[in-house]
N, CA, C and O atoms as CSV, one atom per row, in Angstrom:
chain,resi,resn,atom,element,x,y,z
A,1,MET,N,N,18.085,46.387,41.592
A,1,MET,CA,C,18.999,46.638,40.086
A,1,MET,C,C,20.294,46.881,40.360
A,1,MET,O,O,20.684,47.674,41.218
A,2,SER,N,N,20.733,46.457,39.908
A,2,SER,CA,C,22.424,47.652,39.962
A,2,SER,C,C,22.620,47.666,38.419
A,2,SER,O,O,22.222,46.806,37.632
A,3,GLN,N,N,23.203,48.628,38.177
A,3,GLN,CA,C,23.180,49.345,36.942
A,3,GLN,C,C,23.930,48.455,35.610
A,3,GLN,O,O,23.714,48.491,34.399
A,4,GLY,N,N,25.010,47.568,36.539
A,4,GLY,CA,C,25.387,46.905,35.777
A,4,GLY,C,C,24.687,45.681,35.260
A,4,GLY,O,O,25.181,44.960,34.393
A,5,ALA,N,N,23.665,45.498,35.752
A,5,ALA,CA,C,22.665,44.740,35.375
A,5,ALA,C,C,22.160,45.003,34.558
A,5,ALA,O,O,22.248,44.296,33.553
A,6,SER,N,N,21.346,46.192,34.567
A,6,SER,CA,C,20.736,46.517,33.962
A,6,SER,C,C,21.426,47.046,32.167
A,6,SER,O,O,20.710,46.910,31.174
A,7,GLN,N,N,22.779,47.588,32.079
A,7,GLN,CA,C,23.456,47.470,30.839
A,7,GLN,C,C,23.344,46.085,30.131
A,7,GLN,O,O,23.382,45.875,28.919
A,8,ASP,N,N,23.244,45.465,30.829
A,8,ASP,CA,C,24.110,43.338,30.377
A,8,ASP,C,C,22.531,43.327,29.728
A,8,ASP,O,O,22.507,42.881,28.581
A,9,THR,N,N,21.318,43.712,30.233
A,9,THR,CA,C,20.175,43.799,29.378
A,9,THR,C,C,19.637,44.840,28.470
A,9,THR,O,O,18.855,44.739,27.525
A,10,LYS,N,N,20.064,45.561,28.831
A,10,LYS,CA,C,19.810,46.665,27.384
A,10,LYS,C,C,19.781,45.878,26.260
A,10,LYS,O,O,20.741,45.232,25.840
A,11,GLY,N,N,18.450,45.939,25.664
A,11,GLY,CA,C,18.284,46.302,24.147
A,11,GLY,C,C,17.790,45.104,23.780
A,11,GLY,O,O,17.377,44.782,22.665
A,12,GLN,N,N,17.869,44.211,25.136
A,12,GLN,CA,C,17.353,42.770,24.605
A,12,GLN,C,C,15.836,42.094,24.688
A,12,GLN,O,O,15.446,41.864,25.832
A,13,GLY,N,N,15.240,41.866,23.960
A,13,GLY,CA,C,14.009,41.877,23.923
A,13,GLY,C,C,13.166,41.046,24.533
A,13,GLY,O,O,13.218,39.880,24.141
A,14,GLY,N,N,12.452,41.283,25.320
A,14,GLY,CA,C,11.121,40.769,26.599
A,14,GLY,C,C,10.520,39.454,25.976
A,14,GLY,O,O,10.755,39.191,24.797
A,15,LEU,N,N,9.904,38.793,26.599
A,15,LEU,CA,C,9.036,37.587,26.152
A,15,LEU,C,C,7.640,38.443,25.107
A,15,LEU,O,O,7.441,38.304,23.900
A,16,THR,N,N,6.986,39.169,25.945
A,16,THR,CA,C,5.852,40.243,25.069
A,16,THR,C,C,6.455,40.798,23.693
A,16,THR,O,O,6.024,40.701,22.544
A,17,ARG,N,N,7.383,41.297,24.110
A,17,ARG,CA,C,7.832,42.112,22.623
A,17,ARG,C,C,8.251,40.962,21.444
A,17,ARG,O,O,8.198,41.195,20.237
A,18,ALA,N,N,8.733,39.504,22.120
A,18,ALA,CA,C,9.109,38.272,21.207
A,18,ALA,C,C,7.873,37.955,20.509
A,18,ALA,O,O,7.721,38.207,19.314
A,19,ALA,N,N,7.178,37.523,21.081
A,19,ALA,CA,C,6.121,36.719,21.000
A,19,ALA,C,C,5.360,37.861,20.035
A,19,ALA,O,O,4.948,37.352,18.993
A,20,LEU,N,N,5.082,39.309,20.159
A,20,LEU,CA,C,3.416,40.098,19.267
A,20,LEU,C,C,4.855,41.017,18.446
A,20,LEU,O,O,4.507,41.971,17.751
A,21,PHE,N,N,6.010,40.798,18.514
A,21,PHE,CA,C,6.147,42.099,17.019
A,21,PHE,C,C,7.578,41.206,16.998
A,21,PHE,O,O,8.511,41.810,16.470
A,22,GLY,N,N,7.833,40.067,17.419
A,22,GLY,CA,C,9.089,39.349,16.651
A,22,GLY,C,C,10.829,39.716,16.874
A,22,GLY,O,O,11.760,39.490,16.101
A,23,LEU,N,N,10.834,40.171,17.832
A,23,LEU,CA,C,12.225,40.577,18.014
A,23,LEU,C,C,12.677,39.577,18.811
A,23,LEU,O,O,12.241,38.798,19.659
A,24,CYS,N,N,14.034,39.943,18.079
A,24,CYS,CA,C,14.887,38.520,18.613
A,24,CYS,C,C,15.427,38.867,20.204
A,24,CYS,O,O,15.778,39.905,20.765
A,25,PRO,N,N,15.307,37.502,20.604
A,25,PRO,CA,C,15.400,37.996,22.255
A,25,PRO,C,C,16.803,38.211,22.302
A,25,PRO,O,O,17.087,38.867,23.304
A,26,ARG,N,N,17.830,37.905,21.585
A,26,ARG,CA,C,19.266,38.720,22.339
A,26,ARG,C,C,19.392,40.495,21.404
A,26,ARG,O,O,20.014,41.375,21.999
A,27,CYS,N,N,18.901,40.757,20.301
A,27,CYS,CA,C,19.502,41.707,19.889
A,27,CYS,C,C,17.894,42.570,19.012
A,27,CYS,O,O,17.889,43.119,17.911
A,28,ALA,N,N,17.079,42.455,19.679
A,28,ALA,CA,C,16.150,43.110,19.461
A,28,ALA,C,C,15.582,43.411,17.834
A,28,ALA,O,O,14.947,44.405,17.481
A,29,ALA,N,N,15.990,42.292,16.998
A,29,ALA,CA,C,15.733,42.571,15.970
A,29,ALA,C,C,14.624,42.002,15.562
A,29,ALA,O,O,14.105,41.108,16.230
A,30,LYS,N,N,14.103,42.436,14.411
A,30,LYS,CA,C,12.641,41.888,14.036
A,30,LYS,C,C,13.265,40.501,13.226
A,30,LYS,O,O,13.877,40.698,12.176
A,31,THR,N,N,13.157,39.583,13.558
A,31,THR,CA,C,13.973,38.662,12.802
A,31,THR,C,C,12.808,37.207,13.869
A,31,THR,O,O,13.229,36.106,13.516
A,32,LEU,N,N,12.292,37.135,14.330
A,32,LEU,CA,C,11.893,35.891,15.303
A,32,LEU,C,C,11.000,34.668,14.441
A,32,LEU,O,O,11.358,33.498,14.307
A,33,TRP,N,N,9.696,35.315,13.884
A,33,TRP,CA,C,8.850,34.504,13.281
A,33,TRP,C,C,9.126,34.825,11.811
A,33,TRP,O,O,9.397,35.871,11.222
A,34,ASP,N,N,8.940,33.382,11.375
A,34,ASP,CA,C,9.178,33.439,9.324
A,34,ASP,C,C,7.679,33.429,9.122
A,34,ASP,O,O,7.179,34.155,8.262
A,35,ALA,N,N,6.793,32.474,10.034
A,35,ALA,CA,C,5.299,32.486,9.626
A,35,ALA,C,C,4.688,32.630,10.519
A,35,ALA,O,O,5.262,32.571,11.606
A,36,ALA,N,N,2.995,32.929,10.461
A,36,ALA,CA,C,2.316,33.368,12.017
A,36,ALA,C,C,2.903,32.556,12.880
A,36,ALA,O,O,3.562,33.284,13.624
A,37,ALA,N,N,3.006,31.658,13.134
A,37,ALA,CA,C,3.426,30.586,14.610
A,37,ALA,C,C,4.369,29.554,14.299
A,37,ALA,O,O,4.345,28.419,14.776
A,38,ALA,N,N,5.604,30.215,13.080
A,38,ALA,CA,C,6.432,29.400,12.895
A,38,ALA,C,C,7.695,30.357,13.367
A,38,ALA,O,O,7.474,31.568,13.340
A,39,PHE,N,N,9.283,29.817,13.892
A,39,PHE,CA,C,10.254,30.605,13.979
A,39,PHE,C,C,11.111,30.275,12.693
A,39,PHE,O,O,11.153,29.234,12.037
A,40,ALA,N,N,11.752,31.416,12.537
A,40,ALA,CA,C,12.972,31.336,11.359
A,40,ALA,C,C,13.908,30.800,12.129
A,40,ALA,O,O,14.111,30.789,13.343
A,41,PRO,N,N,14.594,30.231,10.931
A,41,PRO,CA,C,15.510,29.266,11.361
A,41,PRO,C,C,16.555,29.291,12.279
A,41,PRO,O,O,16.817,28.526,13.207
A,42,SER,N,N,17.501,31.004,11.580
A,42,SER,CA,C,18.117,31.856,12.617
A,42,SER,C,C,17.909,33.294,12.571
A,42,SER,O,O,17.310,33.784,11.615
A,43,CYS,N,N,18.471,34.207,13.777
A,43,CYS,CA,C,18.546,35.605,13.207
A,43,CYS,C,C,19.048,36.255,12.543
A,43,CYS,O,O,20.255,36.086,12.719
A,44,ARG,N,N,18.770,37.390,11.379
A,44,ARG,CA,C,19.451,37.233,10.132
A,44,ARG,C,C,20.291,38.556,10.509
A,44,ARG,O,O,21.119,39.056,9.747
A,45,ALA,N,N,19.925,39.125,11.963
A,45,ALA,CA,C,20.761,40.039,12.521
A,45,ALA,C,C,22.192,39.501,13.346
A,45,ALA,O,O,23.293,40.035,13.213
A,46,CYS,N,N,21.937,38.493,14.093
A,46,CYS,CA,C,22.623,37.781,15.382
A,46,CYS,C,C,23.804,37.166,14.682
A,46,CYS,O,O,25.006,37.423,14.747
A,47,GLY,N,N,22.850,35.929,13.725
A,47,GLY,CA,C,23.046,34.844,13.709
A,47,GLY,C,C,22.763,33.513,14.580
A,47,GLY,O,O,23.219,32.378,14.448
A,48,LEU,N,N,21.407,34.306,15.969
A,48,LEU,CA,C,21.595,33.195,16.662
A,48,LEU,C,C,20.482,32.074,16.337
A,48,LEU,O,O,19.491,32.491,15.736
A,49,ALA,N,N,20.510,31.124,16.561
A,49,ALA,CA,C,20.068,30.470,15.910
A,49,ALA,C,C,18.842,29.527,16.590
A,49,ALA,O,O,18.982,28.590,17.376
A,50,TYR,N,N,17.774,30.003,16.111
A,50,TYR,CA,C,16.479,29.679,17.056
A,50,TYR,C,C,15.977,27.872,17.007
A,50,TYR,O,O,15.261,27.304,17.832
A,51,SER,N,N,16.563,27.324,15.878
A,51,SER,CA,C,15.757,26.367,15.303
A,51,SER,C,C,16.581,24.960,16.386
A,51,SER,O,O,16.283,23.766,16.398
A,52,GLU,N,N,17.672,25.697,17.205
A,52,GLU,CA,C,18.605,25.232,18.301
A,52,GLU,C,C,17.385,24.462,19.219
A,52,GLU,O,O,17.172,23.251,19.289
A,53,TYR,N,N,16.578,25.693,19.970
A,53,TYR,CA,C,15.808,25.798,20.742
A,53,TYR,C,C,14.434,25.814,20.605
A,53,TYR,O,O,13.650,26.049,21.525
A,54,GLU,N,N,14.195,25.615,19.684
A,54,GLU,CA,C,12.729,25.594,19.389
A,54,GLU,C,C,11.804,24.524,20.144
A,54,GLU,O,O,12.167,23.367,20.356
A,55,PRO,N,N,10.373,25.135,20.580
A,55,PRO,CA,C,9.723,23.815,21.163
A,55,PRO,C,C,9.443,23.062,20.195
A,55,PRO,O,O,9.283,23.560,19.081
A,56,LYS,N,N,9.293,21.381,20.448
A,56,LYS,CA,C,9.153,20.672,19.807
A,56,LYS,C,C,8.275,19.531,20.369
A,56,LYS,O,O,8.317,19.427,21.595
A,57,GLY,N,N,7.424,18.585,19.656
A,57,GLY,CA,C,6.354,17.739,19.755
A,57,GLY,C,C,5.589,18.188,20.370
A,57,GLY,O,O,5.124,19.288,20.072
A,58,ARG,N,N,5.139,17.432,21.555
A,58,ARG,CA,C,3.525,17.090,22.352
A,58,ARG,C,C,3.125,18.472,23.046
A,58,ARG,O,O,1.978,18.731,23.412
A,59,GLY,N,N,4.355,19.428,23.193
A,59,GLY,CA,C,4.472,20.074,24.629
A,59,GLY,C,C,3.311,21.186,24.857
A,59,GLY,O,O,2.690,21.601,25.835
A,60,LEU,N,N,3.332,21.506,23.241
A,60,LEU,CA,C,2.328,22.818,23.310
A,60,LEU,C,C,0.480,22.595,22.953
A,60,LEU,O,O,-0.447,23.334,22.620
A,61,TYR,N,N,0.659,21.194,23.244
A,61,TYR,CA,C,-0.740,20.475,23.113
A,61,TYR,C,C,-1.415,21.382,24.797
A,61,TYR,O,O,-2.508,21.911,24.998
A,62,LEU,N,N,-0.542,21.268,25.466
A,62,LEU,CA,C,-0.894,22.034,26.782
A,62,LEU,C,C,-1.138,23.628,27.057
A,62,LEU,O,O,-1.611,24.190,28.045
A,63,VAL,N,N,-0.582,24.210,25.674
A,63,VAL,CA,C,-1.506,25.539,25.760
A,63,VAL,C,C,-2.719,24.732,24.942
A,63,VAL,O,O,-3.723,24.370,25.556
A,64,LEU,N,N,-2.579,24.509,23.695
A,64,LEU,CA,C,-3.486,24.668,22.750
A,64,LEU,C,C,-4.933,23.874,23.410
A,64,LEU,O,O,-5.952,24.537,23.605
A,65,PHE,N,N,-4.886,22.751,23.643
A,65,PHE,CA,C,-6.413,22.106,24.669
A,65,PHE,C,C,-7.061,23.140,25.211
A,65,PHE,O,O,-7.969,23.748,24.645
A,66,PRO,N,N,-6.460,23.477,26.756
A,66,PRO,CA,C,-7.318,24.263,27.199
A,66,PRO,C,C,-7.665,25.668,26.537
A,66,PRO,O,O,-8.790,26.165,26.592
A,67,LEU,N,N,-7.113,25.962,26.218
A,67,LEU,CA,C,-7.755,27.433,25.196
A,67,LEU,C,C,-8.516,26.869,23.836
A,67,LEU,O,O,-8.811,27.822,23.115
A,68,THR,N,N,-8.966,25.447,23.214
A,68,THR,CA,C,-9.987,25.141,23.014
A,68,THR,C,C,-11.064,25.381,23.554
A,68,THR,O,O,-11.983,26.108,23.176
A,69,LEU,N,N,-10.930,24.617,24.667
A,69,LEU,CA,C,-11.961,24.103,25.607
A,69,LEU,C,C,-12.533,25.563,25.950
A,69,LEU,O,O,-13.747,25.502,26.142
A,70,LEU,N,N,-12.011,26.852,26.082
A,70,LEU,CA,C,-12.001,28.300,26.538
A,70,LEU,C,C,-13.044,28.479,25.301
A,70,LEU,O,O,-14.220,28.517,25.662
A,71,LEU,N,N,-12.814,28.594,23.928
A,71,LEU,CA,C,-13.106,28.971,23.094
A,71,LEU,C,C,-14.517,28.224,22.849
A,71,LEU,O,O,-15.507,28.942,22.715
A,72,MET,N,N,-14.645,26.998,22.793
A,72,MET,CA,C,-15.871,26.599,22.296
A,72,MET,C,C,-16.625,26.797,24.136
A,72,MET,O,O,-17.744,27.267,23.928
A,73,ALA,N,N,-16.504,26.687,25.162
A,73,ALA,CA,C,-17.172,27.358,26.111
A,73,ALA,C,C,-17.926,28.833,26.070
A,73,ALA,O,O,-19.046,29.172,26.452
A,74,GLY,N,N,-16.621,29.718,25.319
A,74,GLY,CA,C,-17.184,30.800,24.647
A,74,GLY,C,C,-18.147,31.296,23.566
A,74,GLY,O,O,-18.645,32.416,23.452
A,75,ALA,N,N,-18.308,30.148,22.753
A,75,ALA,CA,C,-18.949,30.195,21.541
A,75,ALA,C,C,-20.192,29.447,21.848
A,75,ALA,O,O,-21.185,29.569,21.130
A,76,LEU,N,N,-20.173,28.705,22.853
A,76,LEU,CA,C,-21.400,27.782,23.482
A,76,LEU,C,C,-22.263,29.216,24.100
A,76,LEU,O,O,-23.254,29.754,23.607
A,77,SER,N,N,-21.700,29.498,25.018
A,77,SER,CA,C,-22.747,30.743,25.618
A,77,SER,C,C,-22.924,32.079,25.325
A,77,SER,O,O,-23.333,33.037,25.980
A,78,LEU,N,N,-22.513,31.926,24.160
A,78,LEU,CA,C,-22.708,33.334,23.213
A,78,LEU,C,C,-23.557,33.244,22.225
A,78,LEU,O,O,-24.036,34.263,21.729
A,79,ASP,N,N,-23.861,32.063,21.807
A,79,ASP,CA,C,-24.780,31.343,21.492
A,79,ASP,C,C,-25.849,31.865,21.763
A,79,ASP,O,O,-26.529,32.774,21.287
A,80,ASP,N,N,-25.977,30.632,23.252
A,80,ASP,CA,C,-26.698,30.857,24.154
A,80,ASP,C,C,-27.379,32.451,24.678
A,80,ASP,O,O,-28.582,32.349,24.916
A,81,SER,N,N,-27.198,32.906,24.746
A,81,SER,CA,C,-26.997,34.137,25.578
A,81,SER,C,C,-28.166,35.174,24.375
A,81,SER,O,O,-29.286,35.684,24.410
A,82,LEU,N,N,-26.818,35.000,23.256
A,82,LEU,CA,C,-27.567,36.392,22.377
A,82,LEU,C,C,-28.437,35.701,20.547
A,82,LEU,O,O,-28.744,36.306,19.519
A,83,HIS,N,N,-28.541,34.225,20.956
A,83,HIS,CA,C,-29.167,33.977,19.829
A,83,HIS,C,C,-28.819,33.924,18.364
A,83,HIS,O,O,-29.656,33.401,17.628
A,84,PRO,N,N,-27.503,34.471,17.735
A,84,PRO,CA,C,-27.034,35.261,16.891
A,84,PRO,C,C,-27.200,34.390,15.240
A,84,PRO,O,O,-26.531,33.521,14.681
A,85,PRO,N,N,-27.636,34.657,15.113
A,85,PRO,CA,C,-28.228,33.888,13.336
A,85,PRO,C,C,-26.582,33.507,13.092
A,85,PRO,O,O,-25.626,34.264,13.257
A,86,LEU,N,N,-26.566,32.113,12.655
A,86,LEU,CA,C,-25.738,31.259,12.347
A,86,LEU,C,C,-24.577,31.595,11.584
A,86,LEU,O,O,-23.447,31.176,11.832
A,87,TRP,N,N,-25.071,32.821,10.093
A,87,TRP,CA,C,-23.708,33.181,9.839
A,87,TRP,C,C,-22.939,33.947,10.428
A,87,TRP,O,O,-21.726,34.031,10.240
A,88,LEU,N,N,-23.644,34.609,11.244
A,88,LEU,CA,C,-22.649,35.936,12.329
A,88,LEU,C,C,-21.893,34.987,13.322
A,88,LEU,O,O,-20.871,35.474,13.805
A,89,LEU,N,N,-22.192,33.835,13.672
A,89,LEU,CA,C,-22.164,33.042,14.637
A,89,LEU,C,C,-20.478,32.506,13.948
A,89,LEU,O,O,-19.422,32.539,14.580
A,90,PHE,N,N,-20.627,32.128,12.779
A,90,PHE,CA,C,-19.391,31.323,12.329
A,90,PHE,C,C,-18.512,32.633,11.368
A,90,PHE,O,O,-17.477,32.456,10.726
A,91,GLY,N,N,-19.186,33.777,11.492
A,91,GLY,CA,C,-18.206,34.363,10.870
A,91,GLY,C,C,-17.189,35.193,12.094
A,91,GLY,O,O,-16.002,35.474,11.931
A,92,VAL,N,N,-17.746,35.387,12.927
A,92,VAL,CA,C,-16.942,35.786,13.832
A,92,VAL,C,C,-16.271,34.419,14.653
A,92,VAL,O,O,-15.149,34.654,15.102
A,93,LEU,N,N,-16.595,33.556,14.815
A,93,LEU,CA,C,-15.544,32.158,15.226
A,93,LEU,C,C,-14.404,31.796,14.054
A,93,LEU,O,O,-13.365,31.210,14.356
A,94,VAL,N,N,-14.667,32.151,12.874
A,94,VAL,CA,C,-13.805,32.034,11.844
A,94,VAL,C,C,-12.775,33.218,12.147
A,94,VAL,O,O,-11.622,32.948,11.811
A,95,ALA,N,N,-12.901,34.033,12.516
A,95,ALA,CA,C,-12.180,34.991,13.040
A,95,ALA,C,C,-11.341,35.128,14.365
A,95,ALA,O,O,-10.163,35.262,14.697
A,96,ALA,N,N,-12.216,35.052,14.769
A,96,ALA,CA,C,-11.526,34.539,16.627
A,96,ALA,C,C,-10.823,33.180,17.019
A,96,ALA,O,O,-9.788,33.107,17.681
A,97,VAL,N,N,-11.264,32.523,16.706
A,97,VAL,CA,C,-10.361,31.581,16.935
A,97,VAL,C,C,-9.051,30.695,16.233
A,97,VAL,O,O,-8.576,29.690,16.763
A,98,PRO,N,N,-8.515,31.349,14.776
A,98,PRO,CA,C,-7.595,31.543,14.549
A,98,PRO,C,C,-6.568,32.507,15.052
A,98,PRO,O,O,-5.343,32.486,14.934
A,99,SER,N,N,-7.361,33.353,15.638
A,99,SER,CA,C,-5.882,34.636,15.776
A,99,SER,C,C,-6.186,34.018,17.168
A,99,SER,O,O,-5.335,33.131,17.244
A,100,ALA,N,N,-6.780,33.989,18.102
A,100,ALA,CA,C,-6.525,33.340,19.423
A,100,ALA,C,C,-4.991,32.303,19.287
A,100,ALA,O,O,-3.827,32.403,19.674
A,101,MET,N,N,-5.866,31.233,18.446
A,101,MET,CA,C,-4.603,29.999,18.671
A,101,MET,C,C,-2.729,30.930,18.365
A,101,MET,O,O,-1.723,31.015,19.070
A,102,VAL,N,N,-3.044,31.380,17.147
A,102,VAL,CA,C,-2.110,31.603,16.828
A,102,VAL,C,C,-0.990,32.831,17.974
A,102,VAL,O,O,0.214,33.033,17.809
A,103,VAL,N,N,-1.846,33.430,19.016
A,103,VAL,CA,C,-1.607,34.267,19.718
A,103,VAL,C,C,-1.399,33.679,20.778
A,103,VAL,O,O,-0.698,34.321,21.560
A,104,ALA,N,N,-1.795,32.519,21.184
A,104,ALA,CA,C,-1.037,31.793,22.464
A,104,ALA,C,C,0.108,30.982,21.430
A,104,ALA,O,O,1.242,31.454,21.501
A,105,LEU,N,N,-0.017,30.187,20.785
A,105,LEU,CA,C,1.342,29.831,20.036
A,105,LEU,C,C,2.129,30.970,19.822
A,105,LEU,O,O,3.164,30.450,19.406
A,106,ARG,N,N,2.279,31.891,19.827
A,106,ARG,CA,C,3.495,32.847,20.039
A,106,ARG,C,C,3.975,33.179,21.188
A,106,ARG,O,O,5.059,33.741,21.337
A,107,PHE,N,N,3.097,32.812,22.214
A,107,PHE,CA,C,3.146,33.254,23.481
A,107,PHE,C,C,4.299,31.906,24.064
A,107,PHE,O,O,5.423,31.895,24.565
A,108,ALA,N,N,3.411,30.993,23.716
A,108,ALA,CA,C,4.352,30.244,24.679
A,108,ALA,C,C,5.034,29.547,23.625
A,108,ALA,O,O,5.455,28.564,24.235
A,109,LYS,N,N,5.334,29.449,22.682
A,109,LYS,CA,C,6.871,29.230,21.824
A,109,LYS,C,C,8.074,30.592,22.136
A,109,LYS,O,O,9.269,30.327,22.275
A,110,ALA,N,N,7.592,31.903,22.208
A,110,ALA,CA,C,8.326,32.433,22.946
A,110,ALA,C,C,9.120,32.378,24.295
A,110,ALA,O,O,10.299,32.589,24.581
A,111,ALA,N,N,8.037,32.020,24.998
A,111,ALA,CA,C,8.629,31.836,26.582
A,111,ALA,C,C,9.097,30.568,26.115
A,111,ALA,O,O,10.070,30.302,26.820
A,112,VAL,N,N,8.989,30.052,25.653
A,112,VAL,CA,C,10.114,28.476,26.053
A,112,VAL,C,C,11.320,28.887,25.364
A,112,VAL,O,O,12.389,28.736,25.954
A,113,LEU,N,N,11.301,29.431,24.094
A,113,LEU,CA,C,12.500,29.849,23.517
A,113,LEU,C,C,13.202,30.521,24.765
A,113,LEU,O,O,14.029,29.815,25.342
A,114,VAL,N,N,12.946,31.993,25.333
A,114,VAL,CA,C,13.348,32.663,25.771
A,114,VAL,C,C,14.034,31.763,27.196
A,114,VAL,O,O,15.189,32.042,27.515
A,115,MET,N,N,13.537,31.075,27.718
A,115,MET,CA,C,13.706,29.899,28.621
A,115,MET,C,C,14.839,29.268,28.229
A,115,MET,O,O,16.013,29.603,28.384
A,116,ARG,N,N,14.398,28.389,27.743
A,116,ARG,CA,C,16.135,27.950,27.386
A,116,ARG,C,C,17.140,28.414,26.644
A,116,ARG,O,O,18.007,27.622,26.276
A,117,LEU,N,N,17.211,29.818,26.278
A,117,LEU,CA,C,17.742,30.606,25.780
A,117,LEU,C,C,18.809,31.443,27.038
A,117,LEU,O,O,19.980,31.763,26.837
A,118,ARG,N,N,18.154,31.633,28.124
A,118,ARG,CA,C,18.896,31.736,29.975
A,118,ARG,C,C,18.919,30.442,30.274
A,118,ARG,O,O,19.229,30.398,31.464
A,119,ALA,N,N,18.749,29.229,29.821
A,119,ALA,CA,C,19.070,28.456,30.610
A,119,ALA,C,C,20.809,27.625,30.239
A,119,ALA,O,O,21.625,26.952,30.870
A,120,ALA,N,N,20.661,28.229,28.747
A,120,ALA,CA,C,22.080,27.829,27.868
A,120,ALA,C,C,22.737,28.590,28.144
A,120,ALA,O,O,23.894,28.171,28.128
A,121,GLY,N,N,22.614,30.184,28.588
A,121,GLY,CA,C,23.380,30.966,28.857
A,121,GLY,C,C,23.620,31.884,27.658
A,121,GLY,O,O,24.444,32.797,27.603
A,122,VAL,N,N,22.986,31.594,26.952
A,122,VAL,CA,C,22.655,32.809,25.838
A,122,VAL,C,C,22.213,34.286,25.890
A,122,VAL,O,O,22.401,35.267,25.170
A,123,LEU,N,N,21.477,34.014,27.162
A,123,LEU,CA,C,20.505,35.587,27.554
A,123,LEU,C,C,20.342,35.657,28.886
A,123,LEU,O,O,19.719,34.767,29.465
A,124,ARG,N,N,20.951,36.870,29.653
A,124,ARG,CA,C,20.802,36.886,31.028
A,124,ARG,C,C,19.852,37.553,31.601
A,124,ARG,O,O,19.746,37.547,32.827
């Protein structure tokens, strides 16, 4: 990587930082997420409009459907192998399923956002 290329991308948030910490891909301000898995309309620091590049439609089902199948298989195997009481299994699933879904949605939406921003020439 040349010196010029590293200077151009210095300070820009990556996919992991955008998904987990909500950092703007352009200015790295903590303004990406408005709710658990919903983008803010735009960055309050640099003015980048997230709503123009936000993934919409049924494309995110490609992330949620396999994750749902994996979580169901995990719950069934946990129940089969450990035989926990129903209240304990229910408590674990109530905590694990929404957390896994939100993390998967955040990574998928951040990946699509970064990809669309790079395709539009907003990011390098």
